[in-house]
N, C-alpha and C positions, 0 to 999 in steps of 0.2 A: 580410528573411526571417523574423525573429522575429515580426513582425506577421502574416505569412502563416501561420506555424505556429500562432499564437494563434487566428486565424480558423478554421483547420482543426479545432483542438481544440474550439472553441466550437460549430461546426456538428455535429461528432460527438456532443457532449454534448446538443445540442438534439434531435438525431434520436432519441436514447435516451429523451428526455423526452416525445416526441410522444404524443398520445393524444386520443381523442374519446369522450365519454360522453353518453348520453341517459338521463335519469332516468325513473323510473316516473311515469306521469301523476298529476297532482294538480290538482283543480278544472279539468280540461279543458286543462291546459298540461303540456308536457314541457320540462324544463330541459336545454339543450344546453351543455355545457362542454368545453373542449379546449385543447390546447397544440400549436402548430405551430412548425416551424423557419422562419427568415426566408424561405428559398426557397419553401416550401410556402405560407406566408402571402401572399407576393407573387402567387402563382398564383391563390389564392382571391380576393384583392383585385381582381386584373385581371378575373376572371370576374364578380364582384359589381358592380363600378363602373358598367358601362354600364346596369345595371338600377336604379341608385340616383341618377339625375340629378335635380337640383332642378327642381321644377315647381310654379308657383303654385297649380295646381288640385289638387295632391296634398297631402292633409292628413295623410298618414302621417308618423310621426317617422322620423329616420334609422335607428334600430334596427329599426323595423317594416319599413322598406324593405329592409334587409339580410336580415331573416328571410324576407320574401317572395321576394327575389332568389334566396336559397339554395334555396328550395323550387322555384321556377320552373326553375332550372338542373337540379335532380334530375328534374323532370317531363320536361324536354327530353331528358335522358339516357335515361329510360325509354322514350321514343318511338323511339329509335334501335335499331339491331340490333347495336350495338357492345359492349354489356355482356355479361359471361359469363352463361351460363344458370344457372338456380337450380332444381336438381332436374329437369333436362331441359327446363325451360320457360323462356321469357323472363322476366326479373324483372318482377314485377307486384304490385299491391296487391289483396288479397282481402278482400271485404266480404260478410258474410252479412246478408241483408235480409229482414225480415218483409213478406209481401205479402198483402193482404186481397182475396180474389177477389170478394167481394161489392161492395166500393166501388172495386176496382181501383186501390188506392193503396199506396204503399210506406210502411213504418213505419221505425223506427229501424234503423240498421245496426250491425254489430259487425265490427271489423277482425280479421285473422288473429292479431293479438296480444292480442285480447280486449278492445279498447277500443271504447266505444259512440259512435256518431255520430248526430246529429239526422237526422230524415227529410229536412230541407232540404239538408243536406250530402250525404246519400246520393243524392238526386235529381240534384244537381249533378255528383257523381262519375260517375253512370250516363250522363250525356250523351254522353261521348266515350270509351267503354271497351268491353271485350269482356265479354259477359254469359254466364255459365255457369249455366243453370237447374238447381237441385238441389231435389228434393222430399224433405222431412224428415218422419219419423214423429213421433208424439206425444212420444216420449222423445228426439227429436233425431237418431235414426238415419237415415242416408241411404237412402231407398227407391229413388231414381232420379236419375242425373246425366245431364243432357242435353248437347248439343253447344253449343259457343260460337256466339254470333251476333255477328258483327263489326258495329260501328257506325261510320259515317263513315270508312271506311278505303278503301284502294285507289283506284279510279277516282273515287269520290265525293269523297274527301279532296283528290285532285289538282284536281278541278273547283272545289272550294271555294277552293283556293289561287289559281286563275286568276281566279275571279269576285271574291272579297273582297280578296285580296292582303294580308291581315293582319286584325288585330282590327277589327271593324266598328263599335265604339262611337265616337261622334263625337269626333274629335280624338286618338284613340289611335294611336300609331305602331308598336305591336308587330307584327313580321312574322309570317307564317303559322306558322313552326315554334314560336312561343311561345304558340300558341292551342289552345283546345279547340273541338270542333264542337258548338255548342249547338243542341238541339232547340227550335224555337219552340213547338211543341206536344209535350210530353214523350212519350217512347216508351212510358212506363208508362200514359199516357192514350190510347194508340192512335195517337200521332204517328208518321208514317212517317219512314224514314231516306232522304230524298232532298233535292235541292237546294232545293226549294220549302219545306222545313221545317227548314233548317239555316242557321246563321250562325257565322262564326268569332269567338270572344271570348277575350281574354287572361284569365288567372286572376282578376285584380282585377275586371274588368268582368263576367266570368261569375258571380262571387260576388254582385256588385251586382244583376244581372238576376234571380238566383234569390232575392233577398231581397224578400219581398212588401211590406216596409215602405218601400222606396225609391220605389215608384210608377212605375218605368220599364217600358215595354212595347215589344216588337219586333213589327213586321209587315213583310211584303214590299211594296215599292212597285210601281207599274205596270210597271216594268222588271225586276221580280223580284229587286231588290236590297234588303237590309235597311234599313228605316227605324226610327228610335227615337222613341217618343212619350214626351216628358219628363213628369214629374209637375207638377201645377199650381203647386207652390211654385217651380219653375224657370221654367216658361212657362205662365201662366194660359190661353193659347189652345191649348196642347198641340199645337203645330205639329210635324210630323215633322222630325227631324234626321237627318243622314247623315254618315258619315265620308268626307271628301273628301281626306284626307291621302294615302291609298294610290293613289287614282285619278290624282293628280298626278305620281306617281313614274314 
C-alpha cells in the first residue's frame, strides 16, 4: 500500500509538471520541448510507433521519423471533424500567398503566425487544401474576400480512396487517411481537380514529388492509374513504376 501511495503521489507531481513549449523560429526551425507524465507519454509513444518502423529504404534518423510522425498525426487530426472549432471555423492552417497574374505562379507564403514559407512548400500545401482567395490593396488592406474552393474533397476524395487505396508511390504502405491529394498538374497552373489529375501521396512522398531536384515524375497509365517515372540515377531507362502493395490488399 505504501508503494501504491508513492505511485499516486508521483503521478500527481508529474501532472503538475507537464507542459509543452514551441520556441520562436530560428533559421527555419522551431524547438519543441516538453514534459509528460508516464501515462501521457505511453499514449504518445503508442501513436508514434507505427509510423516509425525500421525500413532499409528509409534514410531518416529515428528522431526525424518521430518528428515526421508527430506532424502526420496532427495532419490526420485536422482532416477529421472531431476537433473543437476555432473561432467558429474548423481548425486550419492559414497561409497568405503572393500570386503573379502575369506568370500565373505562386510566390513565397506567410503563415498566420507570421512565418515565411518557400514557394515550393506553399505549392505543396495548396495541393490538398481549401483555398480562400483574398484581394489585397497596396498597403495590405483586404479589398475583397472570395469564397472557399474545396479541393479533392467529398466524392472526389472518396473516389481517390477507392482507386488508389493509399499512397501511390512505389512500395509505400500508407493508407488513404495518411495521404494528401496531389495535383499532377498544379491547380495554380490550370490543373483541374478531377481523378485524371490527382494521386494520393503520403507527406514524405508528396514532399519528394514537389522537390524538382529528385527527378521523379508522375503520369497516368493507360488504365488511368498513377505511374511514377524514376530519375536516371535510379533507372537509366526511366521505366514507369507503380505501387502494387495496395492492389494486393
